C-alpha positions in Angstrom: -13.6 14.7 -3.9 -11.8 13.3 -0.7 -9.7 11.0 -3.1 -8.8 13.6 -5.2 -7.5 15.8 -2.4 -5.6 12.9 -1.1 -4.0 12.3 -4.6 -3.3 16.1 -4.9 -1.5 15.9 -1.2 0.7 13.4 -2.6 1.8 15.2 -5.5 4.7 17.0 -3.9 6.1 13.9 -2.2 8.3 12.7 -5.2 10.6 16.0 -4.6 11.2 15.0 -1.2 12.9 11.8 -2.5 16.0 14.1 -2.9 16.1 15.6 0.3 16.3 12.8 3.2 18.6 14.9 5.4 16.5 18.0 4.9 18.3 18.9 1.9 21.6 18.8 3.4 24.2 16.5 2.0 25.3 13.5 4.2 28.6 14.5 6.0 29.2 11.6 8.3 28.9 8.0 7.8 26.0 7.8 9.9 24.2 10.5 7.9 25.1 8.7 4.8 23.9 5.4 6.1 20.4 6.9 7.6 20.0 8.6 4.2 20.3 5.6 2.3 18.1 3.6 4.6 15.4 6.2 4.5 15.4 7.2 0.8 13.6 4.6 -0.7 10.9 4.9 1.7 10.2 8.7 1.9 10.2 8.9 -2.1 6.7 7.6 -3.0 7.4 7.1 -6.6 10.5 5.1 -5.8 8.3 3.1 -3.2 5.5 2.7 -5.5 7.8 0.9 -8.0 9.5 -1.5 -5.6 6.5 -2.6 -4.5 5.1 -3.1 -7.8 8.2 -4.9 -8.8 8.1 -7.3 -5.9 4.5 -8.3 -7.0 5.7 -8.8 -10.7 8.9 -10.6 -9.6 6.5 -13.1 -7.3 5.3 -14.6 -10.4 8.7 -15.8 -11.5 9.7 -19.3 -10.5 12.5 -20.4 -7.6 15.0 -17.8 -7.2 14.5 -15.8 -10.5 12.3 -13.5 -8.7 15.2 -12.5 -6.3 17.5 -12.1 -9.1 15.2 -9.8 -10.9 15.0 -7.6 -7.9 18.9 -7.6 -7.4 19.0 -6.6 -11.2 17.1 -3.5 -10.2 19.5 -2.9 -7.3 22.6 -3.4 -9.5 21.1 -1.2 -11.9 20.3 1.4 -9.2 24.3 1.4 -8.2 25.4 2.0 -11.8 22.7 4.7 -12.2 24.1 6.7 -9.0 27.5 6.2 -10.0 26.6 7.5 -13.2 25.1 10.8 -11.7 28.1 11.1 -9.2 30.2 11.0 -12.5 28.3 13.6 -13.9 26.4 11.6 -16.6 23.0 13.0 -17.0 20.1 10.9 -18.0 17.8 13.6 -19.2 14.2 14.2 -17.5 15.2 11.7 -14.6 11.9 12.6 -12.5 9.8 11.8 -15.5 11.5 8.5 -16.2 11.0 7.4 -12.8 7.4 8.4 -12.9 7.0 6.5 -16.2 8.8 3.3 -14.8 5.8 3.3 -12.1 3.1 3.6 -14.8 4.8 0.7 -16.8 5.1 -1.4 -13.9 1.2 -0.9 -13.0 0.5 -1.5 -16.9 2.5 -4.8 -16.8 0.8 -6.2 -13.5 -2.7 -5.4 -15.6 -1.7 -6.9 -18.8 1.1 -9.4 -17.9 4.5 -9.3 -18.7 6.8 -12.5 -20.0 9.0 -13.3 -17.2 12.3 -13.4 -19.3 11.9 -9.5 -19.5 12.0 -8.5 -16.1 15.3 -8.7 -15.1 16.2 -6.4 -18.1 13.4 -4.3 -17.4 14.1 -4.0 -13.6 17.7 -3.1 -14.5 16.9 -0.4 -16.9 14.6 1.1 -14.0 17.1 0.7 -11.6 19.4 3.1 -13.5 16.9 6.1 -13.8 16.1 5.4 -9.9 19.5 5.4 -9.0 20.3 8.4 -11.0 17.6 10.0 -9.0 18.6 8.9 -5.8 22.2 10.2 -6.3 20.9 13.7 -6.3 21.1 13.5 -2.3 24.9 13.0 -2.4 26.1 14.9 -5.0 29.3 17.0 -3.0 29.6 14.0 -0.4 32.7 12.8 0.9 33.7 9.4 0.1 32.8 7.9 3.5 29.1 9.1 3.6 28.8 8.1 0.0 29.9 4.8 0.3 27.6 4.5 3.4 24.8 5.9 1.3 25.1 3.4 -1.6 25.6 0.5 0.5 22.6 1.3 2.9 20.4 2.3 -0.4 21.2 -1.2 -2.1 20.1 -3.2 1.2 17.1 -1.0 1.6 15.9 -1.4 -2.0 16.8 -5.2 -2.0 14.9 -5.6 1.1 11.9 -3.7 0.4 11.5 -5.3 -3.3 12.1 -9.0 -1.6 9.7 -8.4 1.2 7.0 -7.3 -1.3 7.7 -10.2 -3.4 7.2 -12.6 -0.4 4.2 -11.0 0.7 2.8 -11.2 -3.0 3.7 -14.6 -3.1 1.6 -15.5 -0.1 -1.2 -13.4 -1.3 -1.4 -15.7 -4.5 -0.9 -18.6 -2.6 -4.1 -17.9 -0.5 -6.2 -17.6 -3.9 -6.0 -13.8 -4.3 -3.3 -13.2 -7.1 -5.6 -12.1 -9.8 -7.2 -9.5 -7.3 -3.8 -8.2 -6.1 -2.1 -7.9 -9.4 -5.3 -5.9 -10.4 -5.4 -3.6 -7.4 -1.6 -3.2 -7.6 -1.7 -2.4 -11.3 -4.5 0.2 -11.2 -2.6 1.9 -8.4 0.9 2.0 -10.4 -0.8 3.2 -13.5 -2.8 6.0 -11.4 0.4 6.8 -9.4 2.5 7.0 -12.4 0.3 9.2 -14.3 0.1 11.6 -11.4 3.6 11.4 -10.7 4.6 12.3 -14.6 2.2 15.0 -14.6 3.8 16.5 -11.5 7.1 16.3 -13.0 6.2 17.3 -16.3 4.2 20.5 -14.9 7.2 21.4 -12.9 
């Protein structure tokens, strides 16, 4: 019962991802920068995907894991620009939730490494589109600061998660880690999807 209550308490959190400045559009360079830094952290659905992506990317050899994370960042940048340009992607919140669910399922089932960069880039498009909701109407300076900080923060979280997952796997706990992360991703994805569809 306590677990259910905790999950329900998290339900409204995806909506907070679009209001890192309390609902106000960033009006200064500092506000744009701070909003971009905070956005990937306060949006639990976005953070869940980044952590799952890091675990997935940790299985790739050499620098390919970093490149996969950067594909997500690049896709996010394009998705944000699309939103600013007035290009809609449909039910973005549901698509973000679906990306979390798919990432969790990929951790449980295993995904060919060659598919990860393209999959991450596609997920980045919808996450970036959702992120851009916070800057619609912002002037050029805060907008650029926001997008730059957002890209850096997303890359940092994804790469840090990848590094941590690699260390855990090297210690012999890779299978358990992927299983726990996978179940968490699927559960959160289903929860967020239900919330977005109900709203």
